[in-house]
C-alpha positions as CSV (number, residue, x, y, z in Angstrom):
1,T,0.0,0.0,0.0
2,W,3.1,2.3,-0.1
3,G,4.9,3.9,-3.0
4,I,7.7,6.4,-3.6
5,R,6.6,9.9,-4.6
6,E,8.5,10.7,-7.8
7,G,10.9,13.7,-7.6
8,V,10.8,13.6,-3.8
9,G,12.0,10.2,-2.9
10,E,9.7,9.8,0.1
11,Y,7.3,6.9,0.8
12,D,3.6,7.7,0.7
13,Q,0.4,5.7,0.6
14,F,-1.1,5.0,-2.8
15,S,-4.4,6.6,-1.6
16,E,-2.4,9.8,-1.1
17,L,-0.7,9.6,-4.4
18,A,-4.1,9.2,-6.2
19,G,-5.4,12.8,-5.6
20,P,-8.9,14.1,-6.3
21,F,-11.0,13.6,-9.4
22,T,-12.8,16.3,-11.4
23,Y,-15.1,15.4,-14.3
24,N,-14.2,17.0,-17.7
25,E,-17.3,17.2,-19.8
26,G,-15.5,17.5,-23.1
27,C,-13.5,14.3,-22.6
28,S,-14.5,11.0,-24.0
29,L,-15.4,8.2,-21.6
30,T,-12.6,6.0,-23.0
31,Q,-10.0,8.7,-21.9
32,I,-11.3,9.3,-18.4
33,V,-9.3,7.7,-15.6
34,V,-10.6,7.8,-12.1
35,P,-7.3,7.7,-10.0
36,T,-8.4,5.1,-7.4
37,K,-6.0,3.5,-5.0
38,Q,-5.8,0.3,-7.2
39,I,-5.2,2.1,-10.5
40,V,-2.5,4.3,-9.0
41,K,-0.8,1.3,-7.4
42,Y,-0.7,-0.7,-10.6
43,K,0.4,2.3,-12.6
44,W,3.3,2.9,-10.2
45,L,4.3,-0.8,-10.4
46,V,4.1,-1.0,-14.2
47,E,6.1,2.2,-14.7
48,N,8.9,1.2,-12.4
49,L,9.1,-2.4,-13.5
50,M,9.1,-1.4,-17.1
51,M,12.0,0.9,-16.5
52,Q,13.9,-2.2,-15.2
53,S,13.0,-4.0,-18.5
54,K,10.9,-6.6,-16.7
55,N,8.2,-8.6,-18.5
56,L,4.8,-8.1,-17.1
57,F,1.5,-10.0,-17.5
58,L,-1.9,-8.6,-16.5
59,Y,-4.6,-11.2,-15.9
60,G,-8.3,-10.3,-15.4
61,E,-11.8,-10.6,-16.6
62,S,-12.9,-8.7,-19.7
63,G,-13.8,-5.1,-18.8
64,C,-11.8,-4.9,-15.6
65,G,-9.6,-2.1,-16.9
66,K,-6.4,-3.8,-18.2
67,S,-6.2,-1.8,-21.4
68,L,-7.1,1.4,-19.6
69,L,-4.3,0.8,-17.0
70,I,-1.8,0.1,-19.8
71,N,-2.6,3.4,-21.6
72,Y,-2.6,5.3,-18.2
73,A,0.9,4.0,-17.4
74,L,2.5,4.2,-20.8
75,L,0.6,7.0,-22.6
76,P,-0.5,9.4,-19.8
77,E,-0.6,12.3,-22.2
78,K,-3.6,10.8,-23.9
79,M,-5.6,10.2,-20.7
80,E,-7.6,12.7,-18.8
81,V,-6.6,12.8,-15.1
82,T,-7.4,15.6,-12.7
83,P,-4.2,17.2,-11.2
84,R,-3.5,17.1,-7.5
85,I,-3.6,20.5,-5.7
86,V,-0.5,20.4,-3.6
87,D,-0.8,23.6,-1.5
88,P,-4.3,24.1,0.1
89,T,-3.3,27.6,1.3
90,L,-3.2,29.0,-2.2
91,P,-6.3,30.3,-4.0
92,V,-8.0,27.5,-5.8
93,D,-7.5,29.0,-9.3
94,T,-3.8,29.6,-8.6
95,A,-3.2,26.2,-7.1
96,R,-5.0,24.5,-9.9
97,S,-2.9,26.3,-12.5
98,I,0.3,25.4,-10.7
99,A,-0.9,21.8,-10.4
100,Q,-1.8,21.6,-14.0
101,M,1.6,22.8,-15.1
102,E,3.2,20.2,-12.8
103,E,0.9,17.5,-14.1
104,Q,1.7,18.4,-17.7
105,S,5.4,18.4,-17.0
106,A,5.0,15.0,-15.4
107,K,3.1,13.8,-18.4
108,N,5.7,14.9,-20.8
109,K,8.4,13.3,-18.7
110,A,6.5,10.1,-18.5
111,A,5.8,10.2,-22.2
112,S,9.5,10.4,-22.9
113,K,10.2,7.2,-20.9
114,F,8.4,4.7,-23.1
115,K,7.7,3.8,-26.7
116,K,4.6,1.8,-26.9
117,I,4.5,-0.9,-29.6
118,G,0.9,-2.3,-29.7
119,L,0.4,-5.7,-31.2
120,C,-3.1,-7.2,-31.6
121,F,-3.2,-11.0,-31.4
122,T,-6.0,-12.7,-33.3
123,W,-7.1,-16.2,-34.3
124,Q,-4.5,-16.5,-37.0
125,T,-1.4,-14.7,-35.5
126,T,1.8,-16.6,-36.4
127,P,5.5,-16.2,-35.3
128,P,6.6,-14.8,-38.7
129,K,4.0,-12.1,-38.4
130,I,5.1,-11.3,-34.8
131,H,8.7,-11.0,-35.9
132,Q,7.9,-8.8,-38.8
133,L,5.7,-6.4,-36.7
134,I,8.4,-6.1,-34.0
135,E,11.2,-5.4,-36.5
136,E,9.2,-2.7,-38.3
137,R,8.6,-0.7,-35.1
138,L,12.0,-0.8,-33.6
139,E,15.2,1.0,-34.8
140,K,17.8,-1.2,-36.5
141,K,21.2,-0.5,-34.9
142,R,23.2,-3.2,-36.8
143,K,22.6,-6.3,-38.8
144,N,21.4,-8.4,-35.9
145,F,20.6,-5.7,-33.3
146,Y,17.3,-3.9,-32.9
147,S,16.5,-1.4,-30.1
148,A,14.2,1.3,-28.8
149,P,14.8,5.0,-29.7
150,V,17.5,6.8,-27.8
151,R,16.7,7.4,-24.1
152,K,13.5,5.4,-24.2
153,K,12.3,2.0,-23.2
154,A,10.3,0.1,-25.8
155,V,7.3,-1.8,-24.4
156,I,5.6,-4.4,-26.6
157,V,2.0,-4.4,-25.5
158,I,-0.1,-7.4,-26.5
159,D,-3.7,-7.5,-25.5
160,D,-5.7,-10.8,-25.7
161,V,-2.4,-12.8,-25.9
162,N,-4.3,-16.1,-25.5
163,L,-6.3,-15.8,-28.8
164,P,-4.0,-17.5,-31.4
165,A,-5.1,-20.9,-32.6
166,C,-3.3,-24.1,-32.0
167,D,-1.6,-26.0,-34.7
168,K,-2.3,-29.6,-35.7
169,F,-0.1,-30.9,-32.9
170,G,-2.0,-29.0,-30.2
171,D,0.8,-26.4,-29.7
172,T,0.5,-22.6,-30.0
173,P,3.6,-21.3,-31.9
174,A,2.8,-17.7,-30.9
175,F,3.2,-18.5,-27.2
176,E,6.6,-20.2,-27.8
177,C,7.7,-17.2,-29.9
178,L,7.0,-14.8,-27.0
179,R,8.5,-17.2,-24.5
180,E,11.7,-17.3,-26.5
181,F,11.7,-13.5,-26.7
182,A,11.1,-13.1,-22.9
183,E,13.8,-15.6,-22.0
184,K,16.6,-14.6,-24.4
185,S,15.7,-11.0,-25.5
186,G,15.5,-11.9,-29.2
187,F,14.5,-14.4,-31.8
188,Y,15.9,-16.5,-34.5
189,D,15.5,-15.5,-38.2
190,K,14.4,-18.7,-39.9
191,A,14.7,-17.1,-43.4
192,R,18.4,-16.0,-43.1
193,Y,19.5,-18.3,-40.4
194,F,20.9,-16.0,-37.7
195,W,20.0,-14.7,-34.3
196,K,18.5,-11.2,-33.8
197,N,19.0,-9.4,-30.5
198,I,16.3,-7.0,-29.2
199,L,17.7,-4.4,-26.7
200,N,15.9,-2.1,-24.2
201,T,12.6,-3.8,-24.9
202,S,10.2,-5.7,-22.7
203,L,6.8,-7.4,-23.0
204,L,3.6,-6.3,-21.4
205,C,0.9,-8.9,-22.0
206,A,-2.8,-9.0,-21.0
207,A,-5.4,-11.7,-21.2
208,A,-8.7,-12.8,-19.9
209,P,-9.5,-16.2,-18.4
210,G,-9.4,-19.1,-20.8
211,Y,-13.0,-19.7,-21.9
212,G,-14.8,-19.0,-25.2
213,G,-12.1,-18.5,-27.8
214,R,-9.4,-17.8,-25.3
215,K,-7.0,-20.6,-24.3
216,E,-5.4,-21.5,-21.0
217,L,-1.8,-20.3,-21.0
218,P,0.9,-22.9,-20.3
219,D,2.9,-22.6,-17.1
220,R,6.3,-22.5,-18.9
221,F,5.0,-19.3,-20.7
222,I,3.6,-17.7,-17.5
223,S,6.8,-18.4,-15.6
224,R,8.7,-15.8,-17.7
225,F,6.6,-12.9,-16.5
226,I,5.8,-11.0,-13.4
227,V,2.0,-11.6,-13.1
228,F,-0.5,-9.1,-11.7
229,N,-4.0,-10.5,-11.2
230,I,-6.4,-7.5,-11.8
231,N,-9.3,-8.5,-9.6
232,T,-12.9,-7.8,-10.7
233,T,-14.1,-4.8,-8.9
234,S,-16.6,-5.3,-6.0
235,Y,-20.0,-3.7,-5.8
236,S,-18.8,-0.9,-3.6
237,E,-15.8,-0.2,-5.9
238,R,-17.9,-0.2,-9.0
239,R,-20.4,2.1,-7.3
240,G,-17.5,4.5,-6.3
241,L,-16.1,4.6,-9.9
242,Y,-19.5,5.2,-11.4
243,E,-20.3,7.8,-8.8
244,M,-17.2,10.0,-9.6
245,I,-18.1,10.0,-13.3
246,I,-21.9,10.3,-13.0
247,M,-21.8,12.9,-10.3
248,G,-19.3,14.9,-12.3
249,H,-21.7,14.9,-15.2
250,F,-24.8,15.5,-13.0
251,S,-23.3,18.5,-11.2
252,Q,-24.9,20.7,-13.9
253,F,-28.4,19.3,-13.1
254,P,-30.9,20.9,-10.6
255,R,-31.2,19.5,-7.1
256,E,-34.5,17.8,-7.7
257,Y,-32.6,15.3,-9.9
258,G,-30.9,14.0,-6.7
259,L,-33.2,11.0,-6.3
260,V,-32.5,9.9,-9.9
261,K,-28.7,10.3,-9.4
262,S,-28.5,8.1,-6.3
263,G,-31.0,5.6,-7.8
264,Y,-29.0,5.4,-11.0
265,L,-25.8,4.5,-9.3
266,E,-27.6,1.4,-7.9
267,S,-29.6,0.6,-11.0
268,I,-26.7,0.4,-13.4
269,I,-25.0,-2.3,-11.4
270,D,-28.2,-4.1,-10.3
271,F,-29.7,-4.2,-13.9
272,H,-26.4,-5.5,-15.4
273,D,-26.0,-8.3,-12.8
274,Q,-29.7,-9.4,-13.0
275,L,-29.6,-9.7,-16.8
276,Q,-26.5,-11.8,-16.5
277,L,-28.5,-14.2,-14.3
278,L,-31.8,-14.1,-16.1
279,L,-30.5,-14.1,-19.7
280,P,-27.0,-15.7,-19.7
281,G,-25.0,-16.5,-22.8
282,S,-25.4,-20.0,-24.1
283,P,-24.5,-22.0,-27.2
284,R,-28.0,-21.2,-28.6
285,H,-27.6,-17.4,-27.9
286,P,-23.8,-16.7,-27.6
287,H,-24.3,-13.0,-28.1
288,Y,-26.2,-12.7,-24.8
289,L,-22.9,-12.9,-23.0
290,L,-22.3,-9.6,-21.1
291,S,-19.2,-7.9,-19.8
292,Y,-18.5,-4.7,-17.9
293,K,-17.9,-3.0,-21.2
294,D,-21.7,-3.1,-21.7
295,S,-22.0,-0.9,-18.6
296,E,-19.6,1.5,-20.2
297,K,-21.8,1.7,-23.2
298,V,-24.7,2.7,-20.9
299,L,-22.5,5.4,-19.3
300,S,-21.4,6.7,-22.7
301,G,-25.0,7.2,-23.8
302,I,-26.1,8.8,-20.5
303,I,-23.5,11.5,-20.7
304,L,-24.9,12.6,-24.0
305,G,-27.8,14.2,-22.1
306,K,-27.6,17.9,-21.4
307,K,-29.3,20.1,-18.8
308,E,-31.0,22.3,-21.5
309,K,-32.6,19.2,-23.1
310,I,-33.7,17.2,-20.0
311,S,-36.7,19.0,-18.5
312,S,-37.6,16.7,-15.5
313,P,-36.3,13.8,-13.4
314,E,-38.9,11.5,-15.0
315,Q,-37.5,12.4,-18.5
316,F,-34.0,11.7,-17.2
317,G,-35.2,8.3,-16.0
318,R,-36.5,7.6,-19.5
319,L,-33.1,8.5,-20.9
320,I,-31.5,5.9,-18.6
321,I,-33.9,3.2,-19.7
322,H,-33.3,4.1,-23.4
323,E,-29.6,3.5,-22.9
324,Y,-30.4,0.2,-21.3
325,M,-32.3,-0.7,-24.4
326,R,-29.5,0.2,-26.7
327,A,-26.9,-1.7,-24.7
328,Y,-28.9,-4.8,-23.8
329,Y,-32.4,-5.0,-25.3
330,D,-31.3,-4.7,-29.0
331,R,-29.3,-8.0,-28.8
332,Y,-32.2,-10.2,-27.6
333,C,-33.8,-12.5,-30.2
334,T,-37.1,-13.9,-29.0
335,P,-40.2,-12.2,-27.7
336,E,-39.9,-14.2,-24.5
337,D,-36.4,-12.8,-23.8
338,R,-37.5,-9.3,-24.6
339,A,-40.4,-9.7,-22.2
340,I,-38.0,-10.7,-19.4
341,F,-35.9,-7.5,-20.2
342,T,-39.1,-5.4,-20.0
343,K,-40.2,-6.9,-16.7
344,E,-36.8,-6.3,-15.2
345,A,-36.8,-2.7,-16.5
346,D,-40.1,-2.1,-14.8
347,R,-38.6,-3.4,-11.5
348,I,-35.6,-1.1,-11.9
349,I,-37.9,1.9,-12.7
350,E,-40.0,1.3,-9.6
351,K,-37.1,0.4,-7.2
352,H,-34.3,2.8,-8.2
353,L,-35.6,5.5,-10.4
354,N,-38.8,6.3,-8.5
355,G,-40.7,6.4,-11.7
356,K,-44.5,6.4,-12.0
357,W,-44.5,4.8,-15.5
358,K,-43.6,1.4,-16.9
359,L,-41.7,0.4,-20.0
360,S,-44.3,-2.3,-20.6
361,E,-46.9,0.4,-21.0
362,T,-45.0,2.9,-23.1
363,H,-43.0,0.5,-25.4
364,N,-41.6,3.5,-27.4
365,I,-38.7,5.4,-25.7
366,M,-36.6,7.2,-28.3
367,F,-33.7,9.7,-27.8
368,T,-31.9,10.9,-30.8
369,S,-30.2,13.9,-32.5
370,I,-31.6,13.4,-35.9
371,N,-34.4,16.0,-35.5
372,T,-32.0,18.7,-34.1
373,P,-30.5,21.4,-36.3
374,D,-26.8,20.5,-36.0
375,L,-27.4,16.8,-35.2
376,S,-25.6,17.1,-31.9
377,D,-28.3,17.6,-29.2
378,Y,-29.5,14.4,-27.7
379,V,-33.3,14.9,-27.2
380,E,-36.4,12.8,-26.6
381,V,-38.8,12.1,-29.4
382,K,-42.2,11.1,-28.3
383,D,-43.6,10.5,-31.8
384,W,-41.5,8.6,-34.3
385,N,-43.3,10.4,-37.1
386,E,-41.2,13.5,-36.2
387,V,-38.1,11.6,-37.0
388,R,-39.7,10.2,-40.2
389,M,-40.5,13.7,-41.4
390,C,-36.9,14.8,-40.8
391,L,-35.6,11.9,-42.7
392,E,-38.0,12.5,-45.6
393,K,-36.8,16.1,-45.7
394,Q,-33.2,15.0,-45.8
395,V,-34.0,12.7,-48.7
396,E,-35.8,15.5,-50.6
397,E,-32.8,17.8,-50.2
398,H,-30.4,15.1,-51.3
399,N,-32.6,14.4,-54.4
400,K,-32.5,18.0,-55.4
401,I,-28.7,17.9,-55.4
402,L,-28.7,14.6,-57.4
403,D,-31.2,16.2,-59.9
404,K,-28.9,19.2,-60.5
405,K,-26.0,16.8,-61.2
406,G,-28.1,14.8,-63.6
407,K,-28.1,11.7,-61.5
408,A,-30.9,9.3,-60.6
409,I,-32.8,10.3,-57.5
410,V,-33.3,7.9,-54.6
411,S,-36.5,6.8,-52.8
412,F,-37.0,5.6,-49.3
413,L,-40.0,4.1,-47.5
414,F,-39.6,5.1,-43.8
415,F,-41.8,2.7,-41.9
416,K,-41.4,2.5,-38.1
417,E,-38.9,-0.3,-37.9
418,A,-36.6,1.4,-40.5
419,V,-36.8,4.7,-38.5
420,E,-35.8,2.9,-35.3
421,Y,-32.8,1.3,-37.0
422,I,-31.6,4.7,-38.2
423,V,-32.0,6.0,-34.7
424,K,-29.7,3.2,-33.4
425,I,-27.1,4.1,-36.1
426,A,-27.2,7.7,-35.1
427,H,-26.7,6.7,-31.5
428,V,-23.5,5.0,-32.4
429,F,-22.3,8.1,-34.3
430,L,-22.4,10.2,-31.2
431,I,-20.3,7.9,-29.1
432,P,-16.5,7.8,-29.9
433,R,-14.9,4.5,-30.8
434,S,-18.2,2.6,-31.2
435,S,-19.4,0.3,-33.9
436,I,-22.4,-1.9,-34.7
437,M,-22.6,-5.7,-35.0
438,N,-25.7,-6.7,-36.9
439,I,-27.0,-10.2,-36.5
440,G,-29.9,-11.3,-38.6
441,P,-31.1,-12.1,-42.1
442,Q,-29.5,-10.6,-45.2
443,A,-31.1,-8.3,-47.8
444,L,-33.0,-6.1,-45.3
445,G,-31.9,-2.8,-46.9
446,R,-29.2,-2.1,-44.3
447,K,-26.9,-0.7,-46.8
448,S,-29.4,1.9,-48.0
449,L,-30.2,2.9,-44.4
450,L,-26.5,3.1,-43.4
451,K,-25.7,5.2,-46.4
452,M,-28.6,7.5,-45.6
453,A,-27.4,8.0,-42.0
454,A,-23.8,8.6,-43.1
455,K,-25.0,11.3,-45.6
456,M,-26.9,13.0,-42.8
457,F,-23.9,13.1,-40.4
458,A,-21.4,14.1,-43.2
459,F,-19.6,10.7,-43.0
460,H,-17.9,9.0,-45.8
461,F,-19.5,5.6,-46.6
462,H,-17.9,2.5,-48.1
463,S,-19.0,-1.2,-48.1
464,F,-17.3,-4.5,-48.7
465,E,-18.4,-8.1,-48.8
466,N,-16.3,-11.2,-48.2
467,T,-18.0,-13.1,-51.0
468,Q,-16.9,-10.7,-53.7
469,P,-14.9,-12.1,-56.6
470,N,-11.2,-11.2,-56.9
471,F,-11.1,-10.7,-53.1
472,E,-7.5,-9.6,-52.8
473,A,-7.6,-6.9,-55.4
474,N,-11.0,-5.6,-54.2
475,Y,-9.9,-5.7,-50.6
476,K,-6.8,-3.6,-51.3
477,T,-8.8,-1.1,-53.3
478,F,-11.3,-0.9,-50.4
479,Y,-8.7,0.0,-47.8
480,S,-7.1,2.4,-50.2
481,K,-10.4,4.3,-50.2
482,V,-10.4,4.1,-46.4
483,L,-7.0,5.8,-46.3
484,S,-8.1,8.4,-48.7
485,C,-11.2,9.1,-46.5
486,S,-9.0,9.2,-43.4
487,E,-6.9,12.0,-45.0
488,K,-10.0,14.0,-45.6
489,V,-11.2,13.5,-42.0
490,M,-7.8,14.7,-40.8
491,A,-8.1,17.7,-43.1
492,K,-11.6,18.3,-41.5
493,E,-13.4,17.9,-44.8
494,S,-15.7,15.4,-43.2
495,K,-16.6,14.2,-39.7
496,G,-15.8,10.5,-40.0
497,V,-16.0,7.3,-41.9
498,L,-18.6,4.6,-41.8
499,L,-17.6,1.2,-43.2
500,M,-20.1,-1.5,-43.8
501,I,-18.6,-5.0,-43.7
502,K,-20.9,-7.8,-44.8
503,V,-19.9,-11.3,-43.8
504,G,-22.2,-13.1,-46.2
505,E,-22.8,-16.8,-46.7
506,S,-21.0,-18.8,-49.3
507,R,-23.5,-19.4,-52.1
508,S,-21.9,-22.1,-54.2
509,E,-24.2,-24.2,-56.3
510,K,-21.4,-26.1,-58.1
511,E,-20.2,-29.6,-57.6
512,E,-19.1,-30.9,-54.2
513,L,-15.3,-30.5,-54.6
514,S,-15.6,-27.0,-56.0
515,A,-18.1,-26.1,-53.2
516,I,-15.6,-27.2,-50.5
517,K,-12.9,-25.1,-52.1
518,I,-15.1,-22.0,-52.3
519,E,-16.2,-22.5,-48.7
520,R,-12.6,-22.7,-47.5
521,E,-11.7,-19.5,-49.4
522,Y,-14.8,-17.8,-47.9
523,Q,-13.6,-18.7,-44.4
524,Q,-10.1,-17.4,-45.0
525,N,-11.5,-14.1,-46.4
526,T,-13.7,-13.7,-43.4
527,Q,-10.8,-14.2,-41.0
528,I,-8.7,-11.5,-42.9
529,I,-11.5,-9.0,-42.6
530,L,-12.4,-9.6,-39.0
531,D,-8.7,-9.6,-38.0
532,D,-8.2,-6.1,-39.5
533,I,-11.4,-4.8,-37.9
534,Y,-10.4,-6.2,-34.5
535,Q,-7.0,-4.6,-34.9
536,I,-8.5,-1.2,-35.7
537,L,-11.0,-1.2,-32.8
538,S,-8.4,-2.4,-30.3
539,S,-5.3,-0.4,-31.1
540,G,-6.3,2.2,-33.8
541,D,-3.6,0.7,-36.0
542,L,-4.2,-1.0,-39.3
543,K,-1.3,-3.0,-40.8
544,C,-2.3,-5.1,-43.8
545,V,1.0,-6.6,-44.8
546,K,-0.6,-8.6,-47.6
547,E,-2.3,-5.6,-49.1
548,E,0.6,-3.2,-48.4
549,V,-1.7,-0.7,-46.8
550,S,-1.2,0.9,-43.3
551,C,-2.6,3.7,-41.2
552,Q,-2.6,4.6,-37.5
553,N,-4.9,6.1,-34.9
554,I,-8.0,5.7,-37.0
555,N,-10.4,4.3,-34.4
556,D,-11.2,7.8,-33.2
557,Y,-13.2,8.6,-36.4
558,I,-14.0,5.2,-38.0
559,H,-17.3,3.4,-37.2
560,F,-18.0,-0.1,-38.5
561,S,-21.3,-1.8,-39.3
562,I,-20.6,-5.5,-39.4
563,S,-23.3,-7.8,-40.7
564,I,-23.3,-11.5,-39.8
565,P,-26.0,-14.1,-40.9
566,N,-28.4,-15.2,-38.2
567,K,-27.2,-18.8,-38.1
568,M,-26.3,-19.1,-34.4
569,E,-23.6,-21.6,-35.2
570,D,-21.7,-19.0,-37.4
571,V,-22.2,-16.4,-34.7
572,R,-20.9,-18.7,-32.0
573,N,-17.8,-19.6,-34.0
574,K,-17.0,-16.0,-34.7
575,M,-17.4,-15.1,-31.1
576,I,-15.0,-17.9,-30.1
577,M,-12.4,-16.5,-32.5
578,Y,-13.0,-12.8,-31.8
579,P,-14.6,-12.4,-28.3
580,A,-13.2,-8.9,-27.8
581,L,-14.6,-7.7,-31.1
582,F,-18.2,-8.6,-30.0
583,S,-17.7,-6.9,-26.6
584,Q,-16.6,-3.7,-28.2
585,C,-19.6,-3.4,-30.6
586,H,-23.3,-2.5,-30.0
587,L,-25.0,-5.7,-30.8
588,I,-28.3,-5.5,-32.8
589,Y,-30.4,-8.5,-33.6
590,Q,-32.5,-7.6,-36.5
591,E,-35.4,-9.7,-37.5
592,E,-37.2,-9.7,-40.9
593,W,-39.4,-6.7,-41.4
594,P,-42.9,-7.3,-40.0
595,V,-45.7,-8.2,-42.4
596,Q,-47.2,-4.7,-42.4
597,A,-43.8,-3.2,-43.3
598,A,-43.3,-5.8,-46.0
599,V,-46.8,-5.0,-47.4
600,S,-45.9,-1.3,-47.4
601,I,-42.7,-2.0,-49.3
602,A,-44.6,-4.2,-51.8
603,M,-47.3,-1.4,-52.2
604,S,-44.6,1.1,-53.0
605,Q,-43.4,-1.1,-56.0
606,I,-46.9,-1.2,-57.4
607,T,-47.2,2.1,-59.2
608,S,-50.2,1.4,-61.5
609,R,-53.2,3.5,-60.6
610,S,-55.5,0.8,-61.8
611,F,-54.9,-1.1,-58.5
612,D,-55.5,1.8,-56.1
613,D,-58.6,0.1,-54.7
614,I,-57.0,-3.4,-54.3
615,K,-53.3,-2.5,-54.0
616,E,-53.1,-3.5,-50.4
617,K,-54.7,-6.9,-51.0
618,I,-52.3,-7.6,-53.9
619,A,-49.3,-6.6,-51.8
620,D,-50.5,-8.8,-49.0
621,S,-50.9,-11.8,-51.3
622,I,-47.3,-11.2,-52.6
623,V,-45.9,-11.1,-49.0
624,Q,-47.8,-14.2,-48.0
625,M,-46.5,-16.0,-51.1
626,H,-43.0,-14.9,-50.3
627,R,-43.3,-16.2,-46.7
628,I,-44.5,-19.6,-48.0
629,V,-41.4,-19.9,-50.3
630,E,-39.2,-18.9,-47.3
631,E,-40.7,-21.7,-45.2
632,E,-40.3,-24.3,-47.9
633,A,-36.6,-23.2,-48.4
634,K,-36.0,-23.8,-44.6
635,N,-37.7,-27.2,-44.9
636,A,-35.5,-28.1,-47.9
637,W,-32.3,-27.2,-45.9
638,R,-33.5,-29.1,-42.8
639,D,-34.8,-32.3,-44.5
640,E,-32.6,-32.6,-47.7
641,G,-29.6,-30.4,-47.0
642,R,-30.3,-28.3,-50.1
643,R,-29.6,-24.6,-49.8
644,I,-32.2,-22.4,-51.5
645,V,-31.4,-18.7,-50.9
646,V,-34.5,-16.6,-50.3
647,T,-34.1,-13.0,-49.2
648,T,-36.4,-10.1,-48.4
649,K,-35.2,-8.3,-51.4
650,Q,-36.7,-11.0,-53.6
651,G,-40.2,-10.2,-52.2
652,K,-39.7,-6.6,-53.3
653,E,-38.6,-7.7,-56.7
654,M,-41.6,-9.9,-57.0
655,A,-43.9,-6.9,-56.4
656,K,-41.9,-4.9,-58.9
657,T,-42.1,-7.7,-61.5
658,F,-45.8,-8.0,-61.0
659,D,-46.2,-4.3,-61.7
660,Q,-44.0,-4.5,-64.8
661,I,-45.8,-7.6,-66.1
662,Y,-49.2,-5.8,-65.6
663,E,-48.0,-2.7,-67.4
664,K,-46.6,-4.7,-70.2
665,R,-49.8,-6.7,-70.5
666,K,-51.8,-3.5,-70.3
667,V,-49.9,-2.0,-73.2
668,E,-50.5,-5.2,-75.2
669,L,-54.2,-5.2,-74.4
670,I,-54.5,-1.5,-75.4
671,K,-52.7,-2.2,-78.6
672,R,-55.0,-5.2,-79.4
673,R,-58.1,-3.1,-78.4
674,A,-57.0,-0.4,-80.9
675,E,-56.5,-3.1,-83.6
676,L,-59.9,-4.5,-82.9
677,E,-61.6,-1.1,-82.9
678,K,-59.8,-0.4,-86.2
679,A,-61.0,-3.7,-87.7
680,I,-64.6,-3.0,-86.5
681,D,-64.5,0.5,-88.1
682,I,-63.3,-1.1,-91.4
683,I,-66.1,-3.7,-91.3
684,A,-68.7,-1.0,-90.5
685,S,-67.5,1.2,-93.3
686,S,-67.6,-1.7,-95.8
687,Q,-71.2,-2.5,-94.8
688,K,-72.2,1.1,-95.4
689,V,-70.7,1.0,-98.9
690,E,-72.7,-2.1,-99.8
């Protein structure tokens, strides 16, 4: 519990070294560090042991703060920590200014100590890739000597070190590569057959317990490290952490919000823990698995609320429940599971938020910025038609621009479910370093809705699918566009980039051997894409060696929308390979559009005025026919193993085809009628002549 105060050389308790905390409203939640006794203790230990070139290993549950601690210790200039006022006799402003200068000086000094080299381990990380990444980021002194920059210590930071897959013998070569480095401070170059020495460099690894896709680390690997077990925070510790951040944000609110403040501190922990018990992750629903990062998503949404836009404690309670829905409710698949969530939310409202309303009675809580002038104010929308009208206005303005350029105009049908999906996208845009993981059927029009949302928020939009032909060439072109957009963002020509990644299903209808080959290529392409996305979200660094494309610090302005088919077996396999990727994204389980929405889409495709009276009945018949075909396709896959692809888009095309056939038939009938009328006139005129 004791540490040495830097610059003074005196022992002091870690609780005294921590200092006070003041909330900075303009700072992102991912950059806020609450200097608790535990955080300061581990920071002091990491800094001093790293200066001695010791190899460290941080072990703890997902969401316990391992990555935050690493950044706080090695990159303090990027973290927001309140300075400690050293002289209480000075005026507050003067003391704060002096303390800020001292803190900034300490940050610069600490920043000059270490060079952080971040490596992201994934399912397919191999020793040659590890060697290449280390060599590229260190300075080459001589042929076989690599080292950190002058007067610095290089720290190779590896998060999720226990993710790489085993080989056919059951070994993990990546572990042996790191063990060799930790033991002998270098590695052997297999290509040119000589030893390479790595100087002034140490390892800082982090990992979660070995379940899911993570593996148990061998003892011979662990024995080369100094291990710190980062314990899961207790109820009182979690409450204290949330209290410092929440009270800092709530300090701007009136006193009558006090009951909501104290209740919220209890509800955020109570609700998360109860959902873990009532709706745990399972092989059938792997994406139900929760971590403490989901509580951070709730906090990130809560701090979007502002005093000017929240008019009452009851409205603030609705904001809290709305963030619960975005973090938890959107991932649940079945009506029964959503009913459990709603029942638990009603209990939280009554017990902690002192609310006189129930979620089960309202069903429609919506906070968004879409209907605000600058798209930045987070306000409540009581009628979804308000948002629909704003979206229609945006489409109208966009079509005017397209019309002036001589391009084809676009058309949207904003039914309720489509509006709600755009609200969820807009919610992610407002939270830094957040992305979307879509789980559900394909061909629901996500691309059009995402493109629409990106246009509203002045984001660049690009999409890519792993089933595209010529994968390598198209993938390289795709990330070249990403780099180009990144340069425009840095030049403040746009606000960010939205990338839609579609992990589609292999649709091979060829012979068996060819189908197996295509399926294998599809799996390899999927791993390449998800590896790069995980690397961007984790470290902000993209290094595609194969595609010769690289960029750094791009996770601040890039948002992903990853679409995965709704086969739970595929979802489970990808969660095993990339558990941290799922925990960092907002999960949205999207079902097929309701019958009424599908009928509305079909009606929009029937343009002939002849059907105005019976248009709805025709559209309903088309939808029912499409649902029957879908059911028969599922039966064929279950009973005979034959894959028949049926998508929602095909129902829309059916209605459009019906309209086209009718119009074509109508033209033919009009033409025949004209011919018959002409023939009748000829016959009538000939009878008059006789």
